[in-house]
C-alpha positions, 0 to 999 in steps of 0.5 A, spaced: 468 535 444 463 529 442 455 530 442 456 525 448 461 528 452 457 535 451 451 531 454 454 528 460 457 535 462 451 538 461 448 533 465 453 534 471 452 541 471 444 540 472 446 536 478 450 540 481 445 546 480 439 543 483 443 539 488 448 544 492 454 541 495 453 534 491 459 537 486 466 538 490 473 540 488 478 535 490 486 536 490 490 530 489 497 529 491 499 522 487 505 517 486 508 514 480 507 507 477 502 502 479 500 507 485 497 512 480 494 507 476 490 505 482 488 512 484 486 514 477 480 509 478 478 513 484 479 520 480 475 517 474 469 515 478 469 522 482 469 526 475 463 521 473 459 523 479 460 531 478 466 532 482 472 537 479 479 534 480 485 537 480 492 533 480 498 536 482 504 533 477 511 535 477 514 536 470 519 530 471 513 525 472 514 518 468 507 516 468 502 522 469 501 525 462 496 531 462 496 531 455 493 524 455 488 526 460 482 531 459 477 529 465 482 532 470 485 539 471 493 539 472 497 544 476 504 542 473 510 544 477 517 545 475 523 541 478 530 540 477 529 533 474 527 531 467 523 525 466 529 521 464 532 522 470 526 520 475 525 514 471 532 512 471 532 513 479 526 508 479 529 503 475 535 503 479 532 503 486 527 497 483 533 493 480 537 494 486 532 491 491 530 486 486 537 483 484 541 485 490 537 486 497 535 478 497 542 476 497 544 479 504 542 478 511 536 481 514 540 486 518 544 488 511 537 488 507 534 493 512 540 497 512 540 498 504 533 499 504 533 505 509 538 508 504 534 507 498 528 509 502 532 515 504 534 517 497 526 516 495 524 521 500 529 526 498 526 526 491 519 527 494 521 532 499 524 536 493 518 536 489 514 538 495 518 544 496 517 546 489 510 546 490 510 549 497 515 555 496 512 557 489 508 563 492 504 563 485 501 556 485 500 556 493 496 562 492 492 559 486 491 553 490 488 557 496 483 561 492 481 554 489 477 553 496 478 545 495 473 541 499 478 535 500 485 533 499 486 526 496 494 524 497 498 517 496 501 516 503 507 513 499 510 520 498 509 525 504 506 532 502 499 531 502 498 532 509 502 539 509 498 542 503 492 540 507 494 544 513 496 550 509 490 550 505 485 548 511 482 542 507 480 535 510 485 530 508 484 523 505 489 518 505 490 512 499 495 507 501 497 500 501 502 500 507 506 504 511 513 501 512 513 497 518 506 499 519 509 506 521 504 510 518 498 506 520 500 505 527 503 511 529 500 516 525 493 513 524 493 510 531 491 503 528 492 497 534 497 492 531 498 486 536 505 483 534 503 476 537 498 475 531 499 481 526 506 480 522 510 486 521 510 489 513 516 485 509 516 480 515 513 475 510 510 471 516 503 469 516 498 470 522 499 463 525 506 464 527 510 459 531 514 461 537 520 462 533 516 466 528 513 471 534 520 472 536 522 474 529 516 478 528 517 482 535 524 483 533 522 486 527 517 490 530 522 493 535 527 495 529 521 499 525 519 502 532 525 505 534 530 505 528 528 504 521 525 510 518 522 510 511 523 517 510 528 522 513 523 524 518 528 529 521 529 533 515 521 533 514 520 535 521 524 541 520 521 543 513 514 542 515 516 546 521 519 552 517 513 551 512 508 552 518 512 557 522 511 553 528 514 546 531 511 540 528 513 533 526 511 529 520 507 523 524 503 529 527 501 532 521 499 525 518 495 523 524 490 529 522 488 525 516 480 524 516 480 518 513 485 512 511 483 508 505 487 502 505 488 498 498 487 491 501 481 487 503 480 481 508 481 476 502 488 478 502 489 481 508 490 477 515 484 480 520 487 485 525 483 490 529 482 497 525 479 504 527 472 507 524 476 512 520 480 506 516 477 502 511 479 497 506 478 498 499 483 493 495 481 491 488 477 497 487 480 497 480 478 490 478 472 489 473 469 484 469 473 482 463 472 485 456 473 481 449 481 480 447 483 483 441 482 478 435 489 476 434 490 475 441 483 471 442 485 466 436 492 465 440 488 463 446 483 459 443 488 455 439 490 452 446 485 447 446 483 444 453 490 445 456 488 453 456 493 459 457 498 462 462 499 469 463 506 472 465 507 479 467 512 482 472 508 489 472 509 496 469 516 497 473 520 491 470 521 492 463 526 487 462 530 481 465 537 479 464 539 475 458 540 469 463 534 470 467 530 471 461 532 464 458 531 460 464 524 463 464 523 461 457 526 454 458 521 453 463 515 455 459 517 451 453 516 445 457 508 446 459 502 444 454 499 451 455 500 457 451 503 463 454 502 470 453 508 474 456 509 481 457 516 482 455 520 488 452 527 486 451 531 481 447 528 475 445 530 469 449 534 464 445 530 458 449 523 461 447 518 455 445 513 455 440 508 455 445 510 462 448 508 469 445 511 476 447 508 482 448 510 489 450 503 490 453 497 485 455 490 487 457 492 483 463 485 484 467 481 481 460 486 475 460 485 473 467 478 473 466 478 469 460 475 462 461 481 459 458 486 462 463 489 456 468 495 460 472 498 467 472 505 468 473 506 475 477 511 479 481 506 480 486 504 487 485 497 489 489 494 491 483 495 484 479 494 480 485 487 483 486 485 482 479 487 474 480 483 474 486 477 478 482 477 472 477 479 466 481 486 465 478 492 461 482 498 464 482 506 462 481 509 468 485 516 471 483 516 477 488 521 482 486 521 488 491 517 492 496 510 489 498 511 483 493 514 478 497 508 479 503 503 479 498 505 472 495 506 469 502 499 471 504 496 468 497 501 462 499 498 462 506 491 462 503 493 456 499 492 460 492 499 461 490 506 457 490 512 462 490 519 461 487 525 465 489 527 470 483 535 470 485 536 463 485 530 461 480 532 455 475 527 452 470 526 446 474 523 451 480 518 455 475 516 448 471 515 445 478 511 451 481 507 451 474 505 444 474 503 444 481 498 450 481 495 448 474 494 440 476 493 440 483 485 442 483 486 445 491 489 451 488 484 453 483 479 452 489 482 456 494 483 462 488 475 461 487 474 461 494 478 468 495 474 471 489 467 469 492 470 473 499 472 479 494 465 479 491 461 478 497 461 485 500 455 490 501 458 495 497 464 495 491 471 497 493 470 503 489 464 505 491 466 505 498 472 509 497 468 514 493 463 514 499 468 516 504 471 522 500 464 524 499 463 523 506 469 528 508 466 533 503 459 533 506 461 533 513 467 538 512 472 533 515 471 527 519 474 528 526 469 525 529 471 518 527 478 520 529 480 516 536 482 520 542 489 517 542 491 522 537 491 527 543 495 523 548 502 522 549 506 515 548 506 514 556 498 516 556 496 511 551 500 505 554 497 508 561 504 508 563 503 514 568 496 510 571 500 504 572 506 508 575 501 511 580 497 504 582 504 501 583 506 507 587 499 506 591 500 499 592 508 500 594 505 505 599 500 501 602 504 495 603 510 499 606 505 502 611 502 495 612 509 493 613 511 498 618 504 497 622 506 490 623 513 491 625 510 496 630 505 491 633 510 486 633 515 491 637 509 493 641 507 486 643 514 484 644 515 490 649 509 488 653 511 481 653 518 483 656 515 487 661 510 482 663 516 477 664 519 482 669 
């Protein structure tokens, strides 16, 4: 350990000594790929502030490598899968969603998506069981006396660990499928008249037909679609706790929900005091590029460069798609830096260079960058917003179509369809975002909105985690709706009671009128007689 690291550790220990309660213990239930990249930023900051972080990681983890991290403690639990098995499963799921789903009708699409989500759910549940049924590990975790659990809601289990360890829970998530997590477990009010359901690819300004479509999808997600096998999870949680319970009930006990978007990307909608929006918490100013890459960027002259990346989960494209893309890129005057790990396309132009990895944030922050060709992952979208770069979106799966459509609605992106992509489509989209100044202006406007916050997103995320630690939870921020039944929440019992009262009053009044009419009639007859 270097002298600098030793000094930092000693300083942290002194802070903890003189400020009791300033340093807490955090247990983390993470998710793979970009989710880990995002949550790791929070963990690094927590460690920097003197907190002790312990990450639960499976022996099959793809991206979370304990050997590469010295700042965190790791509790590794064994699972029957290997790293290769898990990585292969993720690649199959992504490939199926990206290449096959978009060819189907909307109902077939949702049916296939539910099957894929169910397979993912089974894998995560096997991981959760490997932790919960491991008596030695659970005893060790209970003895550690954690102050808070930080969990990615994309994979259930954090809420069960919070209950078993009697520890406050903070969620980190982009969205729950169809907003199910936020809506039912978190209690977030989301009116379908102007809040488009996740995956609908709609904006907040909907036509009548779009509102009908949105309502149908809301009803589908509410009453049919399940992002995980809830029946199986309900049984597992009930067995683990020794009492009947459900996954939504357990998730509803979360103290704070940290949503990885902000009002620059998200459409405005109501939210609750235990929800906060921390999109772009990973963004930071650009650093200098490696020498060779900087020379290539500078060689672009006044035309500038285009950055192209499809994220960490898409390592390759089919040969046909790669040649289509390369052909389009070869026809623009800009130089192109393309993150690509596959066979070199035959149509690759002299203006394009391939890289297995690129410093994406630093490139997007470079003054010569004119456009970003992206798949629409939240992390990449926010780096583009942070630096004010317009986007050509090629969404592939999950929240990516929604993210790109949000940017299109805000005038900072053009979308092309991956399944029907042609060189002409991509070339036209690139020329539009580069040559039409409105796209750059709108991207810069979103950037100003993002930067115009009283606290940086990362500081806000860490604040809430520390807030939960200081206050031993944040139940005082949770709305009372969690104690109400569905009937009570929608006031159906009150409405029914009032209807009965109205009907009773009308009935009595009608009877009185009939009685009076009948009485008057009888008196008239007697008078005539």
